C-alpha positions as CSV (number, residue, x, y, z in Angstrom):
1,M,47.7,236.3,63.5
2,T,48.9,232.9,64.6
3,S,52.5,232.3,63.7
4,F,54.2,228.9,63.1
5,S,57.8,227.7,62.9
6,I,57.9,224.3,61.4
7,I,61.2,222.4,61.8
8,G,61.7,220.0,59.0
9,T,61.1,220.1,55.2
10,G,59.8,216.6,54.5
11,N,56.3,215.7,53.2
12,M,54.6,216.2,56.6
13,A,56.3,219.5,57.2
14,R,55.2,220.7,53.8
15,A,51.6,219.4,54.2
16,I,51.2,221.1,57.6
17,A,52.7,224.3,56.3
18,G,50.1,224.2,53.5
19,V,47.2,223.7,55.8
20,V,48.1,226.5,58.3
21,S,49.2,229.0,55.7
22,A,45.9,228.4,53.9
23,G,44.2,229.5,57.1
24,G,46.1,232.8,57.2
25,A,48.9,231.8,59.6
26,D,52.4,233.3,59.2
27,V,54.7,230.3,58.5
28,Q,58.4,229.9,58.8
29,V,59.9,226.5,57.8
30,L,63.4,225.6,59.0
31,A,65.5,223.0,57.2
32,H,66.9,220.2,59.3
33,G,69.4,219.4,56.5
34,D,70.9,221.0,53.4
35,L,68.8,224.1,52.7
36,A,70.0,224.2,49.1
37,A,68.4,220.8,48.4
38,V,64.9,221.9,49.7
39,A,62.2,222.6,47.1
40,P,60.2,225.8,47.5
41,I,56.8,225.8,49.3
42,D,54.3,228.3,47.9
43,G,53.8,231.3,50.2
44,V,56.2,230.0,52.9
45,R,59.7,231.2,53.7
46,I,62.3,228.4,54.2
47,E,65.3,229.2,56.3
48,A,68.5,227.4,57.4
49,H,68.8,225.1,60.4
50,G,69.7,227.2,63.5
51,T,67.8,230.3,62.3
52,A,65.9,232.0,65.2
53,L,62.4,230.8,65.6
54,S,59.7,233.4,64.8
55,G,56.6,231.3,65.5
56,D,54.6,231.1,68.7
57,I,53.7,227.5,67.7
58,V,56.7,225.3,66.8
59,V,56.0,222.0,65.0
60,L,58.6,219.3,65.3
61,A,58.2,217.7,61.8
62,V,61.3,215.5,62.1
63,P,61.9,211.9,63.0
64,Y,61.8,211.1,66.7
65,G,65.6,210.3,66.6
66,A,66.3,213.9,65.7
67,I,64.6,215.4,68.8
68,D,67.7,215.6,70.9
69,D,69.5,217.6,68.2
70,I,66.4,219.9,68.0
71,V,66.5,220.4,71.8
72,A,70.2,221.1,71.7
73,T,69.8,223.7,68.9
74,Y,66.6,225.4,69.9
75,G,66.0,224.5,73.6
76,G,66.3,228.0,75.0
77,Q,64.1,229.5,72.3
78,L,61.4,226.9,72.8
79,A,60.7,228.1,76.4
80,G,57.3,229.7,76.6
81,K,56.2,228.4,73.2
82,T,53.7,225.8,72.1
83,V,55.7,222.8,70.8
84,V,53.8,220.3,68.6
85,D,55.2,216.8,68.5
86,I,54.1,214.9,65.3
87,T,56.5,211.9,65.7
88,N,55.7,208.3,65.8
89,P,58.6,206.8,67.7
90,V,58.9,203.6,65.8
91,D,61.8,201.2,66.4
92,F,62.9,201.0,62.8
93,A,65.3,198.1,63.6
94,T,62.3,195.8,64.1
95,F,59.3,197.9,62.9
96,D,57.5,196.0,65.6
97,S,57.6,198.3,68.6
98,L,57.9,201.9,69.8
99,A,61.2,203.2,71.0
100,V,59.9,204.8,74.2
101,P,59.5,203.3,77.7
102,A,56.4,201.3,78.4
103,G,53.6,203.6,79.6
104,S,55.2,206.7,78.1
105,S,55.1,208.4,74.7
106,A,57.3,210.5,72.5
107,A,55.4,213.6,73.6
108,A,55.9,212.8,77.3
109,E,59.6,212.3,76.7
110,I,59.8,215.6,74.9
111,A,57.9,217.3,77.7
112,T,60.6,216.2,80.2
113,K,63.3,217.8,77.9
114,L,61.3,221.0,77.4
115,P,59.7,221.7,80.8
116,A,59.1,225.4,80.0
117,S,57.2,224.7,76.8
118,S,53.6,223.7,76.3
119,I,53.7,220.3,74.5
120,L,51.0,219.1,72.2
121,K,50.7,215.9,70.3
122,A,49.1,216.3,66.9
123,F,49.3,215.2,63.2
124,N,50.9,211.8,64.0
125,T,47.7,209.9,63.0
126,N,47.7,211.6,59.6
127,F,49.6,210.9,56.4
128,A,50.9,213.8,54.4
129,A,48.8,213.0,51.4
130,T,45.5,213.4,53.4
131,L,46.7,216.6,54.9
132,A,47.6,218.0,51.5
133,T,44.2,217.0,49.9
134,K,42.4,217.7,53.2
135,S,40.2,214.6,52.7
136,V,40.0,210.9,53.3
137,D,37.8,209.6,50.6
138,S,34.6,211.6,51.0
139,L,35.4,212.8,54.6
140,T,37.4,215.8,55.8
141,T,40.8,214.9,57.2
142,T,40.7,214.9,61.0
143,V,43.7,216.0,63.2
144,L,43.6,214.8,66.8
145,V,45.3,217.1,69.3
146,A,46.3,216.1,72.8
147,G,47.9,218.3,75.5
148,D,47.5,219.7,79.0
149,D,47.4,223.4,77.9
150,A,43.8,224.2,76.9
151,D,44.7,227.6,75.4
152,A,47.5,226.0,73.3
153,K,45.1,223.3,72.0
154,T,42.5,225.9,71.2
155,A,45.0,227.9,69.1
156,L,46.2,224.9,67.2
157,V,42.7,223.6,66.5
158,A,41.6,227.0,65.3
159,A,44.6,227.3,63.0
160,V,44.1,223.8,61.5
161,E,40.3,224.4,61.0
162,A,41.0,227.8,59.4
163,G,43.1,225.9,56.9
164,G,40.2,223.6,55.9
165,V,41.0,220.5,58.0
166,R,38.9,219.2,60.9
167,A,40.6,219.2,64.3
168,I,39.4,217.6,67.6
169,D,40.7,218.1,71.2
170,A,41.6,214.5,72.1
171,G,42.3,215.2,75.8
172,S,45.3,215.5,78.0
173,L,48.9,214.8,77.0
174,K,48.4,211.3,78.5
175,R,46.4,210.5,75.4
176,A,49.5,210.7,73.3
177,I,50.1,207.0,74.2
178,E,46.9,206.1,72.4
179,L,47.6,208.5,69.5
180,E,51.0,207.0,69.0
181,A,49.5,203.5,69.0
182,V,47.1,204.5,66.3
183,G,49.9,206.2,64.3
184,F,52.0,203.0,64.6
185,L,49.2,200.8,63.5
186,Q,48.6,203.0,60.4
187,L,52.3,202.9,59.5
188,T,52.6,199.1,59.8
189,L,49.4,198.7,57.7
190,A,50.7,200.9,55.0
191,A,54.2,199.4,55.1
192,G,52.7,196.0,54.8
193,E,50.6,197.1,51.8
194,K,47.3,196.4,53.7
195,T,46.4,200.1,53.1
196,S,48.0,202.8,51.0
197,W,50.0,205.9,52.0
198,T,47.1,207.9,50.7
199,S,44.8,206.4,53.3
200,G,44.2,208.2,56.5
201,F,42.2,209.0,59.6
202,A,38.9,210.9,59.6
203,L,35.8,210.9,61.9
204,A,32.2,211.0,60.6
205,R,30.2,213.6,62.3
């Protein structure tokens, strides 16, 4: 059985937990704030920040600005695990650029901080609503997964598809640059009320 530790308890964390738990995965959710303020998630155990990670796949469902704290708290435990970065590193001071060096990505920056982990980029082109409903209009929600570890990608794709959502191998970790550009575009469109927060990304077969 695939096991997940999801760090964060926001809408994306809850939606991802719902998808992978529906596919039969064992899921641990770790609060990145006050555990007492976190609403329950059906069929998922929620534990305090700093609790030992039990999952083989660890999802960083936190803002990009929280990554350094996550690395400081869990860095040693993340060695040897698959780490899934879902962040869109938006510069919220301007909402007009990404807060990573040109030619890099949040996933690449995380990979330098966690050299003993297998880093994947996924879920950043999805809004929580379309993961929860598993559809974008009449299409099945599509999760794009990028990374350099083929076995790690295969395991994540299988877990997502078992939960009723489509998943596609989008190539190497270098493709995180393009995925983050797509995620950024979707955020700016929704924030500008050109699309809704219930819109999303899907591919027609």
